[in-house]
C-alpha positions, 0 to 999 in steps of 0.5 A: 500500499505504501508505494512511493507516490501513493500518498500524493495520489490520494491528496490529489484525489481528495483535492479533486473531490473538493474541487481544488483543481489548482492543487490537484494539478500541481500534485499531479505534475509532481507525481508524473515528474518524480515517480517511475512507477507505472501503477502510480502513473496509471492512477495519476493519468486516470485522475487527469481524465476524471478532471478533464473528462478525457476518456479513451476512445475504446474501453478495452485494448484492441489486438491486431489479430487473433488465433484462438488459444494463442490470442486468449493467452496473449490478451488475458492476464495469464493467471486469470485465463488459466484459472477461468478455463480450469474452474469453469469448464469443469463446472459446466461439465458438472452442471450438465451431467446426465443432460441430453439437451443443453445450451451454453451462453458464453459472455466473455471478452474473447471467443475461444473455440478450443475451450468448447472442444475440451468441454465436449470431450470431457462430457462425452467421457461421462456419457456416450449417448447422443446429445444436443449442444447449442452454444452462443458466444456473446462479446465485443469485437477486439480485433481490427481483423474482422473475420478473426471470430469466424476463424475461431468458432468455424473450427467447432462444427468440424469438430462436432461432426466427429462426435455423436452430437447435434451442434449449433454455434453462433456469435452475438456482438455486444460491446456495451453493457446495454448490448449484453442485456439486449442480447440476453433478452433475445435468447430462449430455450429451443425446448422445455427439456433444454438445460441452459448454462450461462457463463459469465467470465469478467463480465457480469459486474458490467451490468451493475450500472444498468438501469433497474427495469432492464436488468430485472426483465433480464433476470426474469428471463434467466429463471431456471438457468445455471450461472457460472460467474468468474469475477475479480475478488475486490470490493470497488463498487462503493459510493465513497470515491476515496475509499474505492480509489484506495482499495483499487490501488491496493488491488492493482498493486498486487497485480502489477507486482506480479507483472514486474516479478513473476515468471510467466514465460511470456514475451514482452508483447503479452505483458504489454497487452496485459498492462494495457488492459489493467490500465483501461480498467483503472481508468474506468474505475477512477475517471468515470462516474454513473452509468459510464463507469462499468468496472464495478467489482465486488467480493463474493460475499457481495455477489452472493447477497445480490444474486440471492435477492435476485432469485439465485442459490449458490451451490458447490462445485463438484470438482475440488480445486486446490493446491499450486496453480501452475508449475512456474508460478509458485506465487499463485495457488487455489484455495476452496473458501465458502464452497467456491474456488479462489485464486490467491497470489501469496496470501491475497485473493484475486479471483473467484469462480462460483455456481448459481442456480435460479429459483423463481420463488425467491425472485425479489423485483424490488432490488 
């Protein structure tokens, strides 16, 4: 927490809150002149954006091209990517055990064909019966290469032909929270016996700033569904700006410490993209307000209260995830906490995956 420059950052944030822009400008100049710490500079940049209403054109970094798994590993912070892949794929297989017809709705930044090939393989190891599998991928366009999504997802039908399944895949573009809600409202069961699993990978928090009526309508359509949720374990959605600013700095200091010290066995290109991603995240957290602030991370406990009020119950994942996370990353490990897996760096929790079932009788539309 006591990183060089943090106290000046906090003083600057306080000055902005009380409208003393002359003092804020002076402090920002001192910070940017005297400090080489990237994290401190990114927070200072975000404060400048808050004062002068200068926002990035794209809310997330773009990549020049994509080729499935390589693109996912390049774009997403390596520990976050692998934790999400490990815990959600096994969780979905558990949720679908014994089911013959199912639809998976995947809200994520990156479409990933290999993920679903592996999931089908895992599922068919448990059941050799013919099944119906419909996949809908919902997410933004991240590449200037317009057909990269087709390149990623077109492999799936070819793989599916080798298996005893009826398969269908489609992608829906959703580059904003409002578009995500609209996409969700258009999705329906193809039959009464179809099980629906909704996978949220670092995306569900973006709906928290959306108007209540739309989100309540979306939640109603999600009755009788299973949700697998991956989110960052951080309480950054409070009303007190200075408190959220301090908590955000502490959380991101763990990530940037990891970027600077840990052995990821990746080239500089990957680290540049990872830093860009978190830089945009910091900018949105600090600079924007109201409905424009879409980065609204909450802890598992906060999500549990929110989702229970919306008609969902938390249930334990069958697979037990515990131990060292990855051979060359001893700093990271997984622990089970409150019946769900949590990713830690040393003693600091960073991510969690949780599973939820919807129960109509619990829905409280007054939230």
